[in-house]
N, C-alpha and C positions, 0 to 999 in steps of 0.2 A: 940272705935274709935283712933287712930294712931297721936299723935304730932309729926307732919314733923316740925320741926325748922333751922329755916336758920341764921346763923352767919356769920356777915359782916355787916360791917358799914355804906353801902349801894351803894361801889363802882358797876358800869356795871357789874362786874360779879358775885356781891352779884345778882342784878336782873335780872339776865338770870340766877343761879341758882333757884331762888325764883320760876321764871316762869316756867323752865323747870321739877320740883319739882309737881308745883300742875299740868302743862299739863301729866304727868305720874302719878299720883294721881287720877286724872279724868278719864285717859283710863283705868284700872287697877280698876275701880270703888269704891274708897277706900271712906271709914267714916272715912275721917281727919279733923284737925285742922293744921293752915299753919300759922305758928307763926316766926313772924323777930326778931332775938337778935341783938339788936345793939350796944351795952353796952358793951367798953372796959372786964370793969369786971367781964360783965354775959358769956363774948364771954371765955373772959382765967381761970374763972371757967370748963370750960367745958376743959378745958387743951388744947385749941387749940391754936398755935399759926402763924396759915397763915388760912387766910378768904379767898374764902368762905369756908364755912364747913353746912354739912348737916346732923343735929343730927335726929334719930328715937324716939323718946318714953326717950328721954334723952341720949343716945349713940350715938357719932359721929362715921359716916359712911364712911366718907370724909373729907379733907380739904384741901386747897393751889390749887385747881383747880375746874373746872365745868365738872365733868363727863357729858355723852352723856344722851339722854333718857333714853336709856334701860338696861344703869349701873344703873340710877335713882329707873326705876322698878325693879330691881334687891334688890337695896337697902333696897326700901319700903313696897314690897310688902310680 
């Protein structure tokens, strides 16, 4: 099972990234857990300075922007 983590404090972009990531994982038929990481300390522990960010199994794939659905599929697939 993949662990998909959305790093962000709950801003509109963070919510959009969470929605797109959930949609991408469903379309790919992945077995996954979607986790929202909202604590600033937890976010900076990933080395992320700009939110939103997406981490897959603990590895940050993108930060500071909301990628397209297709880009997310490539990151999590």
